[in-house]
C-alpha positions as CSV (number, residue, x, y, z in Angstrom):
1,X,-0.4,0.1,0.0
2,X,1.7,3.3,-1.5
3,X,-0.7,6.5,-0.3
4,X,0.5,10.2,-1.7
5,X,-0.7,13.1,0.6
6,X,-2.0,16.2,-1.7
7,X,1.6,18.3,-1.2
8,X,3.1,15.1,-2.8
9,X,0.9,14.9,-6.3
10,X,2.7,16.9,-8.6
11,X,3.1,15.2,-12.1
12,X,6.8,15.3,-11.8
13,X,6.5,13.1,-8.3
14,X,3.8,11.0,-9.9
15,X,5.9,10.1,-12.9
16,X,8.9,9.4,-10.5
17,X,6.8,7.6,-8.4
18,X,5.0,5.4,-11.2
19,X,8.7,4.2,-12.0
20,X,9.2,2.8,-8.7
21,X,5.7,1.1,-8.4
22,X,6.8,-0.5,-11.9
23,X,9.6,-2.1,-10.5
24,X,8.0,-3.0,-7.3
25,X,5.7,-5.2,-9.6
26,X,8.9,-6.5,-11.8
27,X,10.1,-8.5,-8.7
28,X,6.5,-9.6,-7.5
29,X,5.2,-7.1,-5.5
30,X,1.3,-6.0,-5.6
31,X,0.9,-2.5,-5.5
32,X,-2.1,-0.3,-4.1
33,X,-1.9,3.4,-4.5
34,X,-4.2,5.7,-2.0
35,X,-4.6,8.8,-3.3
36,X,-5.2,12.5,-2.3
37,X,-5.3,15.5,-4.5
38,X,-8.4,15.9,-6.2
39,X,-9.5,19.2,-4.7
40,X,-6.3,20.5,-5.3
41,X,-6.5,19.4,-9.0
42,X,-9.9,20.8,-9.4
43,X,-9.3,24.0,-7.6
44,X,-6.1,24.3,-10.1
45,X,-8.1,23.6,-13.2
46,X,-10.9,26.2,-12.1
47,X,-8.1,28.9,-11.7
48,X,-5.3,28.2,-13.6
49,X,-3.2,31.5,-12.8
50,X,-3.7,31.1,-9.1
51,X,-4.1,33.9,-6.5
52,X,-7.4,32.7,-5.2
53,X,-7.9,31.3,-1.8
54,X,-8.8,27.7,-1.6
55,X,-12.5,27.5,0.0
56,X,-13.5,26.3,3.4
57,X,-17.4,25.7,2.1
58,X,-17.8,21.6,2.2
59,X,-20.3,21.7,-0.3
60,X,-17.8,23.8,-3.1
61,X,-14.6,21.4,-2.1
62,X,-16.8,18.4,-2.8
63,X,-17.7,20.1,-6.5
64,X,-14.3,20.7,-7.1
65,X,-13.3,17.5,-6.4
66,X,-15.5,16.7,-9.2
67,X,-13.5,18.7,-11.3
68,X,-10.4,17.1,-9.9
69,X,-10.9,13.7,-9.6
70,X,-10.7,12.7,-13.4
71,X,-7.7,15.1,-13.7
72,X,-6.0,13.0,-10.7
73,X,-6.9,9.6,-12.5
74,X,-5.4,10.7,-15.9
75,X,-2.0,12.0,-14.1
76,X,-1.5,8.6,-12.6
77,X,-2.9,6.9,-16.0
78,X,-0.1,8.9,-17.9
79,X,2.5,7.8,-15.4
80,X,2.0,3.9,-15.6
81,X,1.6,3.7,-19.3
82,X,5.1,3.9,-20.3
83,X,5.1,0.5,-18.5
84,X,2.1,-1.2,-20.1
85,X,0.3,-0.7,-17.1
86,X,-3.4,0.3,-16.4
87,X,-4.7,2.5,-13.5
88,X,-7.9,1.7,-12.5
89,X,-10.0,3.7,-10.2
90,X,-11.7,2.9,-6.9
91,X,-13.5,6.0,-5.0
92,X,-14.9,4.7,-1.2
93,X,-17.0,5.7,1.5
94,X,-16.8,5.0,5.0
95,X,-20.1,2.5,4.8
96,X,-17.9,0.4,2.5
97,X,-16.0,-0.5,5.9
98,X,-19.1,-1.0,8.2
99,X,-21.4,-2.8,6.0
100,X,-20.5,-6.5,5.6
101,X,-21.8,-6.6,2.3
102,X,-20.4,-3.5,0.8
103,X,-17.1,-4.3,2.9
104,X,-16.8,-7.9,0.7
105,X,-17.9,-6.1,-2.3
106,X,-15.1,-3.6,-2.0
107,X,-12.3,-6.1,-1.7
108,X,-13.5,-8.2,-4.3
109,X,-12.9,-5.6,-6.3
110,X,-9.9,-4.6,-5.4
111,X,-8.9,-8.1,-5.6
112,X,-10.2,-8.4,-9.3
113,X,-8.2,-5.7,-10.3
114,X,-4.9,-6.9,-9.0
115,X,-6.1,-10.3,-11.0
116,X,-6.1,-8.5,-14.0
117,X,-3.1,-6.6,-13.4
118,X,-4.6,-3.1,-13.3
119,X,-3.0,-1.0,-10.3
120,X,-5.7,0.0,-7.6
121,X,-5.9,4.2,-7.3
122,X,-8.0,4.5,-4.1
123,X,-9.4,8.3,-3.1
124,X,-12.4,9.0,-0.8
125,X,-15.4,9.8,-3.0
126,X,-15.3,13.5,-1.6
127,X,-17.9,14.2,-4.6
128,X,-20.5,13.0,-2.7
129,X,-19.1,12.2,0.8
130,X,-21.5,13.1,4.0
131,X,-19.9,15.7,6.2
132,X,-21.2,13.9,9.2
133,X,-19.2,10.1,8.4
134,X,-16.3,10.6,6.3
135,X,-12.7,9.6,6.4
136,X,-11.8,13.0,6.7
137,X,-8.3,12.3,5.6
138,X,-6.6,9.7,3.0
139,X,-4.7,8.7,5.5
140,X,-6.6,6.8,7.6
141,X,-8.6,5.3,4.5
142,X,-5.0,4.3,3.7
143,X,-5.4,1.9,6.7
144,X,-8.0,0.4,6.4
145,X,-7.4,-0.2,2.7
146,X,-4.1,-1.9,4.1
147,X,-6.0,-4.2,6.3
148,X,-8.9,-4.8,3.1
149,X,-6.4,-6.2,0.8
150,X,-4.3,-7.7,3.9
151,X,-1.2,-5.6,3.0
152,X,2.2,-6.5,4.2
153,X,3.4,-2.9,4.5
154,X,1.8,0.7,4.2
155,X,3.8,3.2,2.8
156,X,3.0,6.8,3.8
157,X,4.7,9.5,1.4
158,X,4.6,12.8,2.9
159,X,7.0,16.4,2.6
160,X,9.1,15.3,5.4
161,X,11.5,12.3,5.7
162,X,9.1,10.8,9.1
163,X,8.1,11.7,12.0
164,X,10.4,14.0,14.0
165,X,11.6,14.5,17.5
166,X,10.2,18.1,17.4
167,X,8.6,20.6,14.4
168,X,11.6,21.5,12.3
169,X,10.5,25.2,12.0
170,X,10.6,25.2,15.7
171,X,13.6,23.5,16.5
172,X,16.7,23.2,14.5
173,X,17.5,20.1,16.7
174,X,14.3,18.2,15.9
175,X,15.6,14.8,14.3
176,X,14.2,11.8,12.7
177,X,12.6,8.9,14.8
178,X,13.6,5.8,12.8
179,X,11.6,3.1,14.2
180,X,8.8,3.1,16.6
181,X,7.6,0.0,18.8
182,X,4.3,1.6,20.5
183,X,2.1,4.4,19.6
184,X,1.8,6.4,22.8
185,X,0.7,9.3,24.2
186,X,3.7,11.4,24.3
187,X,4.4,10.7,20.8
188,X,0.8,11.3,19.5
189,X,2.0,14.8,21.2
190,X,5.0,15.2,19.0
191,X,2.9,14.4,16.4
192,X,1.0,17.7,16.5
193,X,-1.3,18.9,14.6
194,X,-2.4,19.5,10.6
195,X,0.3,20.1,8.1
196,X,0.3,21.7,4.6
197,X,-2.6,24.1,3.9
198,X,-3.3,21.8,0.6
199,X,-4.5,18.6,2.4
200,X,-6.5,17.7,4.8
201,X,-4.1,16.0,7.3
202,X,-0.8,16.1,8.7
203,X,1.2,14.1,10.6
204,X,-1.1,13.4,13.5
205,X,-3.2,11.8,10.7
206,X,-0.5,9.5,9.9
207,X,0.3,8.7,13.0
208,X,-3.3,8.0,13.6
209,X,-3.2,5.8,10.2
210,X,0.2,4.4,11.7
211,X,-1.9,3.0,15.0
212,X,-4.6,1.1,12.6
213,X,-2.5,-0.3,10.5
214,X,-0.3,-1.4,12.9
215,X,-3.1,-2.6,15.2
216,X,-4.2,-4.6,12.4
217,X,-0.5,-6.7,11.6
218,X,0.3,-4.1,8.8
219,X,4.0,-2.7,9.4
220,X,3.9,0.7,8.3
221,X,6.8,3.6,7.2
222,X,6.3,7.3,6.9
223,X,8.9,8.6,4.8
224,X,9.5,11.2,2.4
225,X,7.9,11.6,-1.5
226,X,10.3,13.5,-2.9
227,X,13.4,10.6,-1.9
228,X,14.9,9.0,-4.7
229,X,14.0,5.0,-5.2
230,X,11.9,5.6,-1.7
231,X,9.7,2.7,-2.2
232,X,12.5,0.1,-3.2
233,X,13.8,1.4,0.3
234,X,10.9,0.9,2.7
235,X,10.4,-2.9,0.9
236,X,14.1,-3.5,1.7
237,X,13.9,-2.2,5.6
238,X,16.7,-0.1,4.7
239,X,17.9,2.0,7.9
240,X,16.9,5.4,7.7
241,X,14.4,5.6,4.9
242,X,11.5,7.1,7.5
243,X,9.7,5.9,10.5
244,X,9.3,3.0,10.8
245,X,6.5,1.3,13.0
246,X,6.3,-2.4,13.9
247,X,3.1,-4.1,13.4
248,X,1.5,-5.8,16.4
249,X,1.4,-9.4,17.6
250,X,-2.1,-9.1,18.3
251,X,-4.3,-8.3,15.3
252,X,-7.9,-6.4,15.5
253,X,-10.4,-7.3,13.0
254,X,-11.6,-5.0,10.3
255,X,-15.1,-4.3,12.6
256,X,-13.2,-3.2,15.7
257,X,-10.8,-1.3,13.8
258,X,-13.6,0.7,12.4
259,X,-15.2,1.2,15.9
260,X,-11.6,1.9,17.6
261,X,-10.4,4.2,15.2
262,X,-12.6,5.4,12.2
263,X,-15.9,6.5,14.2
264,X,-16.0,9.7,15.7
265,X,-17.6,9.2,19.9
266,X,-21.1,11.0,20.3
267,X,-20.4,10.3,24.3
268,X,-18.5,9.1,27.2
269,X,-19.6,6.7,29.4
270,X,-18.2,6.3,32.9
271,X,-17.9,2.6,34.4
272,X,-17.0,1.7,38.5
273,X,-14.2,-0.8,39.0
274,X,-15.9,-3.9,38.7
275,X,-17.1,-3.1,35.7
276,X,-13.9,-1.9,34.0
277,X,-12.4,-5.8,35.0
278,X,-14.9,-7.3,33.8
279,X,-14.6,-5.4,30.5
280,X,-10.4,-5.6,30.2
281,X,-10.0,-8.9,32.4
282,X,-12.5,-11.3,31.5
283,X,-14.2,-9.9,27.8
284,X,-17.4,-9.3,29.1
285,X,-20.4,-6.7,28.3
286,X,-20.8,-3.4,29.3
287,X,-23.8,-3.5,31.6
288,X,-25.7,-0.6,33.0
289,X,-25.0,-2.1,36.6
290,X,-21.8,-1.1,36.4
291,X,-22.4,2.6,34.6
292,X,-21.6,5.9,37.1
293,X,-22.0,8.6,34.7
294,X,-22.6,9.4,30.6
295,X,-22.1,12.2,28.4
296,X,-23.3,13.6,25.3
297,X,-26.3,13.1,23.8
298,X,-25.5,9.5,22.1
299,X,-28.5,7.7,20.5
300,X,-28.6,3.8,19.8
301,X,-25.5,2.5,17.7
302,X,-23.5,5.6,18.2
303,X,-19.8,5.2,19.3
304,X,-18.9,6.1,23.0
305,X,-15.6,6.4,24.9
306,X,-15.7,4.4,28.1
307,X,-13.9,6.0,30.9
308,X,-12.8,3.9,34.2
309,X,-12.7,5.4,37.8
310,X,-9.7,7.0,37.3
311,X,-10.7,9.3,34.3
312,X,-9.0,7.7,31.6
313,X,-10.2,6.3,28.7
314,X,-9.8,2.6,28.5
315,X,-12.3,1.3,25.7
316,X,-14.7,2.2,22.9
317,X,-17.8,0.7,21.8
318,X,-21.2,0.9,19.8
319,X,-24.1,1.7,22.4
320,X,-27.0,-0.7,22.3
321,X,-29.2,2.0,24.3
322,X,-29.7,5.9,24.0
323,X,-28.0,8.5,26.7
324,X,-31.2,9.1,28.5
325,X,-31.9,5.5,29.2
326,X,-28.5,4.7,30.1
327,X,-28.5,7.3,32.8
328,X,-31.7,5.8,33.9
329,X,-30.9,2.3,34.3
330,X,-27.2,3.1,35.7
331,X,-25.8,1.3,38.7
332,X,-29.1,-0.8,39.2
333,X,-30.2,-2.7,35.8
334,X,-28.4,-5.6,34.2
335,X,-29.7,-4.2,30.3
336,X,-26.4,-4.0,27.9
337,X,-25.5,-1.0,27.3
338,X,-22.5,-2.2,24.5
339,X,-22.5,-5.5,23.9
340,X,-18.4,-7.2,23.8
341,X,-18.8,-7.8,20.1
342,X,-19.1,-4.3,19.8
343,X,-16.6,-3.1,22.5
344,X,-13.2,-2.5,21.8
345,X,-9.9,-1.8,24.6
346,X,-8.1,0.6,23.1
347,X,-5.1,0.9,25.5
């Protein structure tokens, strides 16, 4: 899996990367691409002279992406053409991962494209995406697709050498973190916020994607898109190619990955120590009897964060009852609030 961010999607960069993709395929690797850049390509087409600020209105951005999507695909096809390879456009939406039938259909389509010798080029379906239920950035989409196709490696290409110890714009001593064994809160603090104004992600979103990928057993590399031979170096595991994240031994299934990382929490549930022990050590469902507090106006089937008596979030799940019922029953009913099949431990 190779993901290319908007700031790296230029004709020159895509042409060079397509050569590296072709070389990897010659060595027997199967390559799937996740690309950003439809909005940037559309905006450049609508305002070729430049000078106009990119809009923030979601409806306008969706329309702009419709203009840019086919231009983006043409760039990838032109890059792969000299190697006798076809690019196949695949536009995905969040529901393709949460609905079982859609998930299997998306996986089947990608597998058929691969069998036909086509390089799948994936993007979020920005033109019709519902603002309330979307990936928001293609880093997270790439991690979920990596799980979908059972990838061995996810390469997140960006405009920096990888994850650094500090913001290089503020700290000249910032250095590359070459390997990460476990993503913790300190590392998430180092990653900071959003990146380029061209894209919607940043190092924080890449770290979130790396967390999704490693929790699904996929080795992940964040590397510089402008580095010559970056894909071959990532495949070979060359030292210093970027920041390498080791996969976890225990893998989460697709549905639990979605709950843990792709769904936004609509509220929170606080539980007592007995309930926390039952969830973390005995794999039980969360009952209303163990709930001591609720926050947010969540509805049935919404995602909520589950907090222990110490105030720390330790799980996330889909609630089976709305907030009003959970608050009414807490501490005194045996009604299931979150079933164990819909619950993920996130620590």
